[in-house]
N, CA, C and O atoms as CSV, one atom per row, in Angstrom:
chain,resi,resn,atom,element,x,y,z
A,1,MET,N,N,60.516,53.864,109.418
A,1,MET,CA,C,60.222,55.238,108.881
A,1,MET,C,C,60.970,56.423,109.043
A,1,MET,O,O,61.328,57.250,108.205
A,2,ASN,N,N,61.223,56.342,110.809
A,2,ASN,CA,C,62.012,57.476,111.428
A,2,ASN,C,C,63.599,57.527,110.660
A,2,ASN,O,O,64.110,58.535,110.171
A,3,ALA,N,N,64.125,56.315,110.704
A,3,ALA,CA,C,65.301,56.147,110.019
A,3,ALA,C,C,65.408,56.812,108.776
A,3,ALA,O,O,66.402,57.503,108.555
A,4,PHE,N,N,64.545,56.695,107.970
A,4,PHE,CA,C,64.657,57.141,106.509
A,4,PHE,C,C,64.443,58.823,106.601
A,4,PHE,O,O,65.107,59.547,105.861
A,5,LEU,N,N,63.690,59.261,107.343
A,5,LEU,CA,C,63.546,60.711,107.585
A,5,LEU,C,C,64.763,61.279,108.111
A,5,LEU,O,O,65.072,62.394,107.690
A,6,LEU,N,N,65.447,60.761,108.886
A,6,LEU,CA,C,66.840,61.048,109.556
A,6,LEU,C,C,67.717,61.010,108.446
A,6,LEU,O,O,68.452,61.986,108.300
A,7,VAL,N,N,67.792,60.036,107.597
A,7,VAL,CA,C,68.780,59.891,106.521
A,7,VAL,C,C,68.547,61.156,105.225
A,7,VAL,O,O,69.429,61.652,104.522
A,8,MET,N,N,67.220,61.419,105.213
A,8,MET,CA,C,66.921,62.317,104.287
A,8,MET,C,C,67.188,63.724,104.669
A,8,MET,O,O,67.558,64.582,103.867
A,9,LEU,N,N,66.961,63.942,106.075
A,9,LEU,CA,C,67.202,65.326,106.567
A,9,LEU,C,C,68.752,65.332,106.635
A,9,LEU,O,O,69.211,66.406,106.248
A,10,SER,N,N,69.618,64.488,106.995
A,10,SER,CA,C,71.011,64.633,107.019
A,10,SER,C,C,71.441,64.868,105.680
A,10,SER,O,O,72.260,65.773,105.523
A,11,LEU,N,N,70.981,64.125,104.519
A,11,LEU,CA,C,71.351,64.477,103.336
A,11,LEU,C,C,71.214,65.865,102.787
A,11,LEU,O,O,72.124,66.477,102.227
A,12,LEU,N,N,69.856,66.361,103.018
A,12,LEU,CA,C,69.453,67.691,102.847
A,12,LEU,C,C,70.417,68.791,103.524
A,12,LEU,O,O,70.839,69.799,102.959
A,13,LEU,N,N,70.665,68.414,104.781
A,13,LEU,CA,C,71.524,69.335,105.549
A,13,LEU,C,C,73.099,69.441,104.891
A,13,LEU,O,O,73.764,70.476,104.931
A,14,VAL,N,N,73.574,68.111,104.255
A,14,VAL,CA,C,74.748,68.068,103.692
A,14,VAL,C,C,74.829,68.985,102.507
A,14,VAL,O,O,75.744,69.800,102.381
A,15,ILE,N,N,73.712,68.816,101.515
A,15,ILE,CA,C,73.645,69.494,100.375
A,15,ILE,C,C,73.532,70.927,100.634
A,15,ILE,O,O,74.234,71.696,99.977
A,16,LEU,N,N,72.727,71.369,101.516
A,16,LEU,CA,C,72.519,72.893,102.011
A,16,LEU,C,C,73.995,73.467,102.282
A,16,LEU,O,O,74.367,74.558,101.850
A,17,SER,N,N,74.803,72.587,103.060
A,17,SER,CA,C,75.920,73.032,103.519
A,17,SER,C,C,77.044,73.230,102.331
A,17,SER,O,O,77.787,74.207,102.237
A,18,ILE,N,N,77.012,72.136,101.476
A,18,ILE,CA,C,77.845,72.561,100.227
A,18,ILE,C,C,77.322,73.669,99.600
A,18,ILE,O,O,78.128,74.561,99.334
A,19,ALA,N,N,76.069,73.844,99.273
A,19,ALA,CA,C,75.738,74.996,98.834
A,19,ALA,C,C,76.074,76.279,99.247
A,19,ALA,O,O,76.504,77.070,98.408
A,20,ILE,N,N,75.940,76.620,100.450
A,20,ILE,CA,C,76.323,77.679,101.158
A,20,ILE,C,C,77.818,77.809,101.088
A,20,ILE,O,O,78.276,78.943,100.953
A,21,LEU,N,N,78.575,76.851,101.159
A,21,LEU,CA,C,79.942,76.981,101.048
A,21,LEU,C,C,80.401,77.366,99.746
A,21,LEU,O,O,81.382,78.093,99.583
A,22,ALA,N,N,79.661,76.858,98.755
A,22,ALA,CA,C,79.987,77.274,97.340
A,22,ALA,C,C,79.932,78.779,97.017
A,22,ALA,O,O,80.842,79.405,96.472
A,23,VAL,N,N,78.721,79.292,97.430
A,23,VAL,CA,C,78.101,80.747,97.354
A,23,VAL,C,C,79.021,81.524,98.023
A,23,VAL,O,O,79.374,82.580,97.499
A,24,LEU,N,N,79.614,81.081,99.429
A,24,LEU,CA,C,80.653,81.958,100.007
A,24,LEU,C,C,82.047,81.945,99.347
A,24,LEU,O,O,82.794,82.923,99.310
A,25,TYR,N,N,82.330,80.663,98.804
A,25,TYR,CA,C,83.684,80.913,98.039
A,25,TYR,C,C,83.347,81.738,96.894
A,25,TYR,O,O,84.153,82.668,96.875
A,26,LEU,N,N,82.629,81.814,96.049
A,26,LEU,CA,C,82.262,82.661,94.938
A,26,LEU,C,C,82.373,84.062,95.307
A,26,LEU,O,O,83.160,84.807,94.723
A,27,LEU,N,N,81.601,84.462,96.271
A,27,LEU,CA,C,81.581,85.871,96.842
A,27,LEU,C,C,82.908,86.388,97.157
A,27,LEU,O,O,83.270,87.455,96.660
A,28,ILE,N,N,83.747,85.653,98.022
A,28,ILE,CA,C,85.170,85.614,98.571
A,28,ILE,C,C,86.041,85.874,97.337
A,28,ILE,O,O,86.813,86.832,97.285
A,29,ARG,N,N,85.893,85.012,96.375
A,29,ARG,CA,C,86.699,85.109,95.034
A,29,ARG,C,C,86.648,86.210,94.248
A,29,ARG,O,O,87.648,86.711,93.732
A,30,VAL,N,N,85.111,86.778,94.077
A,30,VAL,CA,C,84.925,88.093,93.500
A,30,VAL,C,C,85.608,89.115,94.197
A,30,VAL,O,O,86.473,89.879,93.770
A,31,ARG,N,N,85.139,89.038,95.258
A,31,ARG,CA,C,85.719,90.340,96.275
A,31,ARG,C,C,87.295,90.381,96.238
A,31,ARG,O,O,87.823,91.493,96.227
A,32,ARG,N,N,88.013,89.353,96.219
A,32,ARG,CA,C,89.467,89.226,96.265
A,32,ARG,C,C,89.869,89.619,94.942
A,32,ARG,O,O,90.808,90.415,94.958
A,33,ILE,N,N,89.514,89.356,93.985
A,33,ILE,CA,C,89.870,89.666,92.433
A,33,ILE,C,C,89.639,91.097,92.237
A,33,ILE,O,O,90.518,91.777,91.707
A,34,GLY,N,N,88.405,91.673,92.664
A,34,GLY,CA,C,87.794,92.961,92.497
A,34,GLY,C,C,88.702,93.934,93.219
A,34,GLY,O,O,88.637,95.092,92.805
A,35,ARG,N,N,89.614,93.671,94.311
A,35,ARG,CA,C,89.989,94.538,95.380
A,35,ARG,C,C,91.558,94.867,94.764
A,35,ARG,O,O,92.329,95.695,95.249
A,36,ILE,N,N,91.805,94.077,93.673
A,36,ILE,CA,C,93.366,94.436,93.346
A,36,ILE,C,C,93.306,95.641,92.386
A,36,ILE,O,O,92.517,95.607,91.442
A,37,VAL,N,N,94.040,96.615,92.572
A,37,VAL,CA,C,94.367,97.559,91.828
A,37,VAL,C,C,94.543,97.087,90.181
A,37,VAL,O,O,95.090,96.048,89.809
A,38,GLY,N,N,93.986,98.037,89.382
A,38,GLY,CA,C,94.032,97.525,87.909
A,38,GLY,C,C,92.979,96.694,87.590
A,38,GLY,O,O,93.015,96.266,86.436
A,39,THR,N,N,91.918,96.289,88.375
A,39,THR,CA,C,90.912,95.392,88.096
A,39,THR,C,C,89.697,96.150,87.466
A,39,THR,O,O,89.289,97.148,88.059
A,40,PHE,N,N,89.112,95.767,86.353
A,40,PHE,CA,C,87.711,96.351,86.089
A,40,PHE,C,C,86.859,95.364,85.326
A,40,PHE,O,O,87.298,94.476,84.595
A,41,GLU,N,N,85.585,95.622,85.581
A,41,GLU,CA,C,84.592,95.046,85.001
A,41,GLU,C,C,84.476,94.813,83.370
A,41,GLU,O,O,84.479,95.826,82.671
A,42,CYS,N,N,84.384,93.649,82.796
A,42,CYS,CA,C,84.713,93.375,81.481
A,42,CYS,C,C,83.897,92.136,80.932
A,42,CYS,O,O,83.828,91.108,81.606
A,43,TRP,N,N,83.406,92.223,79.954
A,43,TRP,CA,C,82.788,91.105,79.317
A,43,TRP,C,C,83.649,90.389,78.137
A,43,TRP,O,O,84.379,91.069,77.416
A,44,TYR,N,N,83.539,89.140,77.994
A,44,TYR,CA,C,84.342,88.390,76.964
A,44,TYR,C,C,83.429,87.424,76.131
A,44,TYR,O,O,82.372,86.898,76.478
A,45,ARG,N,N,84.062,87.329,75.019
A,45,ARG,CA,C,83.714,86.374,74.094
A,45,ARG,C,C,84.702,85.733,73.080
A,45,ARG,O,O,85.583,86.537,72.774
A,46,PRO,N,N,84.800,84.733,72.572
A,46,PRO,CA,C,85.842,84.245,72.129
A,46,PRO,C,C,85.640,84.534,70.447
A,46,PRO,O,O,86.600,84.545,69.677
A,47,ASP,N,N,84.457,84.728,70.086
A,47,ASP,CA,C,84.101,85.181,68.507
A,47,ASP,C,C,82.665,86.103,68.758
A,47,ASP,O,O,81.973,86.332,69.750
A,48,ALA,N,N,82.608,86.495,67.336
A,48,ALA,CA,C,81.474,87.399,67.278
A,48,ALA,C,C,80.006,86.722,67.422
A,48,ALA,O,O,78.943,87.304,67.642
A,49,THR,N,N,80.237,85.333,67.237
A,49,THR,CA,C,78.779,84.624,67.215
A,49,THR,C,C,78.523,83.996,68.773
A,49,THR,O,O,77.462,83.490,69.139
A,50,ALA,N,N,79.593,84.130,69.501
A,50,ALA,CA,C,79.239,83.487,70.743
A,50,ALA,C,C,78.796,84.457,71.839
A,50,ALA,O,O,79.131,85.639,71.759
A,51,GLY,N,N,78.122,84.048,72.774
A,51,GLY,CA,C,77.503,84.811,73.984
A,51,GLY,C,C,78.544,85.553,74.890
A,51,GLY,O,O,79.675,85.132,75.132
A,52,TRP,N,N,78.032,86.644,75.325
A,52,TRP,CA,C,78.957,87.179,76.414
A,52,TRP,C,C,79.185,86.696,77.795
A,52,TRP,O,O,78.191,86.355,78.436
A,53,MET,N,N,80.417,86.616,78.370
A,53,MET,CA,C,80.591,86.119,79.696
A,53,MET,C,C,81.064,87.143,80.573
A,53,MET,O,O,82.108,87.770,80.392
A,54,SER,N,N,80.221,87.311,81.591
A,54,SER,CA,C,80.580,88.512,82.570
A,54,SER,C,C,81.917,88.191,83.338
A,54,SER,O,O,82.280,87.069,83.693
A,55,GLY,N,N,82.510,89.247,83.507
A,55,GLY,CA,C,84.076,88.832,84.417
A,55,GLY,C,C,84.627,90.175,84.678
A,55,GLY,O,O,84.033,91.252,84.613
A,56,MET,N,N,85.953,89.921,85.008
A,56,MET,CA,C,86.744,91.051,85.572
A,56,MET,C,C,88.098,90.862,84.704
A,56,MET,O,O,88.595,89.754,84.501
A,57,ALA,N,N,88.619,92.040,84.230
A,57,ALA,CA,C,90.033,91.880,83.712
A,57,ALA,C,C,90.791,92.782,84.491
A,57,ALA,O,O,90.273,93.762,85.028
A,58,ARG,N,N,92.102,92.477,84.592
A,58,ARG,CA,C,93.144,93.039,85.457
A,58,ARG,C,C,94.573,93.180,84.555
A,58,ARG,O,O,95.091,92.387,83.769
A,59,PHE,N,N,94.914,94.293,84.926
A,59,PHE,CA,C,96.217,94.655,84.090
A,59,PHE,C,C,97.408,93.946,84.931
A,59,PHE,O,O,97.525,94.138,86.142
A,60,GLY,N,N,98.148,93.238,84.306
A,60,GLY,CA,C,99.479,92.551,85.069
A,60,GLY,C,C,100.728,93.443,84.400
A,60,GLY,O,O,100.581,94.374,83.608
A,61,GLN,N,N,101.884,92.970,84.874
A,61,GLN,CA,C,102.920,93.638,84.148
A,61,GLN,C,C,103.236,93.039,82.897
A,61,GLN,O,O,103.871,93.750,82.119
A,62,LYS,N,N,102.896,91.736,82.480
A,62,LYS,CA,C,103.165,91.057,81.286
A,62,LYS,C,C,102.037,90.695,80.458
A,62,LYS,O,O,102.125,90.469,79.251
A,63,ASP,N,N,100.856,90.643,81.215
A,63,ASP,CA,C,99.642,90.362,80.370
A,63,ASP,C,C,98.348,90.935,80.903
A,63,ASP,O,O,98.373,91.443,82.023
A,64,LEU,N,N,97.333,90.908,80.284
A,64,LEU,CA,C,95.944,91.193,80.489
A,64,LEU,C,C,95.259,89.773,81.279
A,64,LEU,O,O,95.156,88.714,80.659
A,65,GLN,N,N,94.897,89.889,82.454
A,65,GLN,CA,C,93.998,88.674,82.813
A,65,GLN,C,C,92.870,88.877,82.944
A,65,GLN,O,O,92.415,89.868,83.516
A,66,TRP,N,N,92.032,87.730,82.299
A,66,TRP,CA,C,90.498,87.797,82.497
A,66,TRP,C,C,89.956,86.629,83.419
A,66,TRP,O,O,90.184,85.426,83.295
A,67,PHE,N,N,89.296,87.177,84.238
A,67,PHE,CA,C,88.445,86.329,85.253
A,67,PHE,C,C,87.032,86.214,85.033
A,67,PHE,O,O,86.287,87.194,85.013
A,68,ARG,N,N,86.658,85.042,84.869
A,68,ARG,CA,C,85.119,84.700,84.646
A,68,ARG,C,C,84.475,85.125,86.071
A,68,ARG,O,O,85.014,84.773,87.120
A,69,LEU,N,N,83.414,85.823,86.052
A,69,LEU,CA,C,82.740,86.301,87.284
A,69,LEU,C,C,82.171,85.128,88.016
A,69,LEU,O,O,82.279,85.097,89.242
A,70,VAL,N,N,81.594,84.194,87.394
A,70,VAL,CA,C,81.002,83.003,88.310
A,70,VAL,C,C,81.911,81.856,87.722
A,70,VAL,O,O,81.797,81.450,86.566
A,71,GLY,N,N,82.823,81.376,88.633
A,71,GLY,CA,C,83.685,80.207,88.213
A,71,GLY,C,C,84.269,79.755,89.733
A,71,GLY,O,O,84.253,80.417,90.771
A,72,PHE,N,N,84.688,78.662,89.543
A,72,PHE,CA,C,85.795,78.185,90.760
A,72,PHE,C,C,87.172,78.251,90.491
A,72,PHE,O,O,87.925,78.200,91.464
A,73,GLN,N,N,87.651,78.354,89.367
A,73,GLN,CA,C,88.924,78.434,89.043
A,73,GLN,C,C,89.501,79.513,89.782
A,73,GLN,O,O,88.905,80.589,89.738
A,74,VAL,N,N,90.621,79.418,90.496
A,74,VAL,CA,C,91.494,80.286,91.086
A,74,VAL,C,C,92.101,81.378,90.218
A,74,VAL,O,O,91.886,82.575,90.411
A,75,GLY,N,N,92.824,80.925,89.310
A,75,GLY,CA,C,93.452,81.926,88.429
A,75,GLY,C,C,92.671,82.353,87.399
A,75,GLY,O,O,91.504,81.982,87.272
A,76,PRO,N,N,93.386,83.332,86.426
A,76,PRO,CA,C,92.402,83.816,85.405
A,76,PRO,C,C,92.075,82.696,84.403
A,76,PRO,O,O,92.761,81.686,84.242
A,77,GLN,N,N,90.976,82.992,83.770
A,77,GLN,CA,C,90.599,82.103,82.602
A,77,GLN,C,C,91.418,82.206,81.317
A,77,GLN,O,O,91.646,81.256,80.569
A,78,LEU,N,N,91.871,83.572,81.128
A,78,LEU,CA,C,92.290,83.976,79.847
A,78,LEU,C,C,93.517,84.851,80.209
A,78,LEU,O,O,93.378,85.719,81.071
A,79,ARG,N,N,94.602,84.685,79.652
A,79,ARG,CA,C,95.819,85.557,79.742
A,79,ARG,C,C,96.061,85.977,78.131
A,79,ARG,O,O,95.985,85.203,77.177
A,80,MET,N,N,96.375,87.423,78.088
A,80,MET,CA,C,96.579,87.899,76.894
A,80,MET,C,C,97.971,88.897,77.013
A,80,MET,O,O,98.068,89.960,77.626
A,81,PRO,N,N,98.911,88.248,76.287
A,81,PRO,CA,C,100.250,88.866,76.457
A,81,PRO,C,C,100.224,90.384,76.226
A,81,PRO,O,O,99.543,90.858,75.316
A,82,ARG,N,N,101.001,91.184,77.085
A,82,ARG,CA,C,101.138,92.616,76.656
A,82,ARG,C,C,101.863,92.867,75.330
A,82,ARG,O,O,101.464,93.669,74.486
A,83,GLU,N,N,103.046,92.054,75.212
A,83,GLU,CA,C,103.693,92.200,74.207
A,83,GLU,C,C,103.118,91.732,72.771
A,83,GLU,O,O,102.814,90.543,72.684
A,84,GLY,N,N,102.978,92.376,71.882
A,84,GLY,CA,C,102.356,92.063,70.697
A,84,GLY,C,C,100.799,92.061,70.792
A,84,GLY,O,O,100.122,91.537,69.908
A,85,LEU,N,N,100.276,92.629,71.829
A,85,LEU,CA,C,98.673,92.540,71.841
A,85,LEU,C,C,98.185,93.772,70.932
A,85,LEU,O,O,98.739,94.871,70.937
A,86,LYS,N,N,97.202,93.473,70.245
A,86,LYS,CA,C,96.913,94.449,69.173
A,86,LYS,C,C,95.337,94.920,69.696
A,86,LYS,O,O,94.549,94.054,70.077
A,87,VAL,N,N,95.017,96.147,69.680
A,87,VAL,CA,C,93.642,96.476,70.285
A,87,VAL,C,C,92.989,97.199,69.125
A,87,VAL,O,O,93.614,98.071,68.521
A,88,SER,N,N,91.734,96.861,68.790
A,88,SER,CA,C,91.052,97.525,67.529
A,88,SER,C,C,90.270,98.791,68.103
A,88,SER,O,O,89.957,99.005,69.274
A,89,ALA,N,N,90.045,99.542,67.018
A,89,ALA,CA,C,89.293,100.742,67.522
A,89,ALA,C,C,88.115,100.265,67.952
A,89,ALA,O,O,87.646,99.240,67.456
A,90,PRO,N,N,87.411,101.033,69.052
A,90,PRO,CA,C,86.165,100.706,69.634
A,90,PRO,C,C,84.990,100.906,68.962
A,90,PRO,O,O,84.712,101.923,68.328
A,91,LEU,N,N,84.110,99.674,69.137
A,91,LEU,CA,C,82.912,99.735,68.448
A,91,LEU,C,C,81.868,100.129,69.411
A,91,LEU,O,O,81.765,99.364,70.370
A,92,HIS,N,N,81.140,101.048,69.387
A,92,HIS,CA,C,80.004,101.633,70.266
A,92,HIS,C,C,78.953,100.725,70.196
A,92,HIS,O,O,78.349,100.591,69.132
A,93,ARG,N,N,78.582,99.930,71.418
A,93,ARG,CA,C,77.314,99.131,71.454
A,93,ARG,C,C,76.215,99.662,72.035
A,93,ARG,O,O,75.078,99.689,71.564
A,94,GLN,N,N,76.670,100.177,73.300
A,94,GLN,CA,C,75.466,100.987,74.219
A,94,GLN,C,C,76.322,102.308,74.921
A,94,GLN,O,O,77.543,102.455,74.978
A,95,GLU,N,N,75.424,103.056,75.343
A,95,GLU,CA,C,75.922,104.245,75.939
A,95,GLU,C,C,76.987,103.971,77.041
A,95,GLU,O,O,76.734,103.410,78.107
A,96,GLY,N,N,78.207,104.433,76.658
A,96,GLY,CA,C,79.325,104.455,77.652
A,96,GLY,C,C,79.965,103.064,77.416
A,96,GLY,O,O,81.151,103.006,77.738
A,97,VAL,N,N,79.491,102.094,76.988
A,97,VAL,CA,C,80.270,100.843,76.696
A,97,VAL,C,C,80.658,100.439,75.366
A,97,VAL,O,O,79.892,100.552,74.409
A,98,VAL,N,N,81.867,99.956,75.275
A,98,VAL,CA,C,82.404,99.892,73.888
A,98,VAL,C,C,82.822,98.282,73.668
A,98,VAL,O,O,83.160,97.645,74.665
A,99,GLU,N,N,82.802,97.764,72.626
A,99,GLU,CA,C,83.338,96.353,72.191
A,99,GLU,C,C,84.613,96.660,71.554
A,99,GLU,O,O,84.761,97.645,70.832
A,100,ILE,N,N,85.608,95.752,71.839
A,100,ILE,CA,C,86.849,95.728,70.963
A,100,ILE,C,C,87.250,94.382,70.620
A,100,ILE,O,O,86.722,93.358,71.054
A,101,VAL,N,N,88.174,94.449,69.848
A,101,VAL,CA,C,88.746,93.053,69.355
A,101,VAL,C,C,90.237,93.138,69.699
A,101,VAL,O,O,90.963,94.041,69.286
A,102,LEU,N,N,90.614,92.199,70.434
A,102,LEU,CA,C,92.145,91.964,70.811
A,102,LEU,C,C,92.671,90.809,69.979
A,102,LEU,O,O,92.000,89.791,69.816
A,103,THR,N,N,93.930,90.984,69.432
A,103,THR,CA,C,94.512,90.039,68.725
A,103,THR,C,C,95.878,89.916,69.337
A,103,THR,O,O,96.599,90.897,69.519
A,104,PHE,N,N,96.230,88.640,69.662
A,104,PHE,CA,C,97.611,88.278,70.240
A,104,PHE,C,C,97.958,86.748,69.829
A,104,PHE,O,O,97.109,85.870,69.982
A,105,GLU,N,N,99.157,86.488,69.336
A,105,GLU,CA,C,99.739,85.424,68.928
A,105,GLU,C,C,98.568,85.045,67.822
A,105,GLU,O,O,98.285,85.870,66.953
A,106,ASP,N,N,97.957,83.876,67.881
A,106,ASP,CA,C,96.991,83.442,67.038
A,106,ASP,C,C,95.614,83.261,67.364
A,106,ASP,O,O,94.854,82.452,66.832
A,107,HIS,N,N,95.326,84.128,68.342
A,107,HIS,CA,C,94.092,84.129,69.143
A,107,HIS,C,C,93.511,85.532,68.747
A,107,HIS,O,O,94.213,86.459,68.343
A,108,VAL,N,N,92.020,85.589,68.921
A,108,VAL,CA,C,91.156,86.763,69.012
A,108,VAL,C,C,90.415,86.599,69.899
A,108,VAL,O,O,89.858,85.521,70.107
A,109,ALA,N,N,90.220,87.887,70.771
A,109,ALA,CA,C,89.160,87.857,71.849
A,109,ALA,C,C,88.361,89.136,71.626
A,109,ALA,O,O,88.949,90.140,71.224
A,110,HIS,N,N,87.135,89.149,71.852
A,110,HIS,CA,C,86.210,90.148,71.943
A,110,HIS,C,C,85.865,90.568,73.268
A,110,HIS,O,O,85.368,89.772,74.065
A,111,LEU,N,N,86.127,91.940,73.601
A,111,LEU,CA,C,85.884,92.278,74.978
A,111,LEU,C,C,85.013,93.645,74.786
A,111,LEU,O,O,85.117,94.437,73.849
A,112,ALA,N,N,84.070,93.736,75.976
A,112,ALA,CA,C,83.193,94.775,76.129
A,112,ALA,C,C,83.365,95.461,77.424
A,112,ALA,O,O,83.224,94.831,78.473
A,113,MET,N,N,83.698,96.877,77.410
A,113,MET,CA,C,84.047,97.350,78.668
A,113,MET,C,C,83.697,98.927,78.589
A,113,MET,O,O,83.575,99.476,77.494
A,114,ARG,N,N,83.559,99.553,79.675
A,114,ARG,CA,C,83.279,100.840,79.467
A,114,ARG,C,C,84.437,101.818,79.183
A,114,ARG,O,O,85.541,101.731,79.720
A,115,GLU,N,N,84.060,102.802,78.241
A,115,GLU,CA,C,84.990,103.705,77.699
A,115,GLU,C,C,86.077,104.025,78.325
A,115,GLU,O,O,87.181,103.863,77.806
A,116,GLU,N,N,85.913,104.517,79.513
A,116,GLU,CA,C,87.254,104.901,80.269
A,116,GLU,C,C,88.093,103.603,80.504
A,116,GLU,O,O,89.309,103.764,80.398
A,117,TRP,N,N,87.713,102.510,80.766
A,117,TRP,CA,C,88.687,101.240,80.753
A,117,TRP,C,C,89.301,101.156,79.412
A,117,TRP,O,O,90.525,101.059,79.325
A,118,TYR,N,N,88.594,101.185,78.414
A,118,TYR,CA,C,89.172,101.174,76.993
A,118,TYR,C,C,90.489,102.151,76.945
A,118,TYR,O,O,91.522,101.779,76.389
A,119,ASN,N,N,90.385,103.216,77.467
A,119,ASN,CA,C,91.351,104.275,77.202
A,119,ASN,C,C,92.596,103.788,78.198
A,119,ASN,O,O,93.773,103.865,77.848
A,120,GLY,N,N,92.239,103.367,79.259
A,120,GLY,CA,C,93.118,102.717,80.270
A,120,GLY,C,C,94.093,101.589,79.391
A,120,GLY,O,O,95.318,101.648,79.279
A,121,LEU,N,N,93.241,100.621,78.845
A,121,LEU,CA,C,93.835,99.630,78.260
A,121,LEU,C,C,94.708,100.025,76.914
A,121,LEU,O,O,95.738,99.423,76.611
A,122,VAL,N,N,94.264,100.907,76.297
A,122,VAL,CA,C,95.194,101.342,75.228
A,122,VAL,C,C,96.469,101.957,75.727
A,122,VAL,O,O,97.510,101.764,75.099
A,123,SER,N,N,96.453,102.703,76.845
A,123,SER,CA,C,97.565,103.432,77.414
A,123,SER,C,C,98.415,102.249,78.018
A,123,SER,O,O,99.635,102.208,77.862
A,124,TRP,N,N,97.790,101.393,78.641
A,124,TRP,CA,C,98.665,99.986,79.119
A,124,TRP,C,C,99.479,99.425,78.149
A,124,TRP,O,O,100.589,98.951,78.392
A,125,VAL,N,N,98.851,99.474,76.827
A,125,VAL,CA,C,99.355,98.475,75.886
A,125,VAL,C,C,100.477,99.218,75.238
A,125,VAL,O,O,101.505,98.597,74.966
A,126,GLU,N,N,100.380,100.437,74.977
A,126,GLU,CA,C,101.276,101.382,74.421
A,126,GLU,C,C,102.481,101.790,75.314
A,126,GLU,O,O,103.528,102.183,74.798
A,127,SER,N,N,102.330,101.696,76.590
A,127,SER,CA,C,103.249,102.082,77.349
A,127,SER,C,C,104.618,100.986,77.719
A,127,SER,O,O,105.764,101.220,78.103
A,128,GLY,N,N,103.941,99.806,77.427
A,128,GLY,CA,C,104.970,98.502,77.452
A,128,GLY,C,C,105.260,98.215,78.955
A,128,GLY,O,O,104.996,99.103,79.767
A,129,PRO,N,N,105.750,97.115,79.350
A,129,PRO,CA,C,106.073,96.616,80.731
A,129,PRO,C,C,107.359,97.440,81.070
A,129,PRO,O,O,108.239,97.821,80.299
A,130,PRO,N,N,107.235,97.630,82.525
A,130,PRO,CA,C,108.303,98.168,83.013
A,130,PRO,C,C,109.650,97.711,82.629
A,130,PRO,O,O,109.815,96.547,82.264
A,131,LYS,N,N,110.589,98.521,82.687
A,131,LYS,CA,C,111.992,97.922,82.195
A,131,LYS,C,C,112.723,98.188,83.533
A,131,LYS,O,O,112.409,99.062,84.341
A,132,PRO,N,N,113.886,97.186,83.666
A,132,PRO,CA,C,114.965,97.281,84.654
A,132,PRO,C,C,115.661,98.713,84.897
A,132,PRO,O,O,116.003,99.368,83.912
A,133,ARG,N,N,115.821,99.082,85.878
A,133,ARG,CA,C,116.441,100.439,86.378
A,133,ARG,C,C,117.834,100.295,85.829
A,133,ARG,O,O,118.569,99.351,86.118
A,134,GLU,N,N,118.175,101.329,84.984
A,134,GLU,CA,C,119.689,101.398,84.519
A,134,GLU,C,C,120.489,102.173,85.441
A,134,GLU,O,O,120.067,103.278,85.784
A,135,GLU,N,N,121.667,101.707,85.919
A,135,GLU,CA,C,122.525,102.661,86.706
A,135,GLU,C,C,123.558,103.405,85.786
A,135,GLU,O,O,124.138,102.773,84.903
A,136,TYR,N,N,123.781,104.668,85.974
A,136,TYR,CA,C,124.786,105.500,85.348
A,136,TYR,C,C,126.031,105.652,86.034
A,136,TYR,O,O,126.922,106.348,85.547
């Protein structure tokens, strides 16, 4: 009976250790993504009938990257290329938060974000990627 209790206690400690490591990884991942300049809180859904997924988006040089808030994947779950990205007019859903539709290539993505980030997104898309410096 004592051997059984030791095995069960050991198994419980292993499971608890794995759970603690998973939570620490998620916290460190979210903090690391959120500390990068140009990152903002954003919700995503693939179409108008799907539920919203909480995450963070980041302005890159060539694409808008979306990271799911709770997930183990290191890189972004969605990349939307800057070139050819079309942004819809904002649809106001709640006070200070807008829903927009992004179209790129053959894809459609619905994003919800604060109004000030919508303005930043439109400016980012319109400005285009940095061009190489020309010497005269």
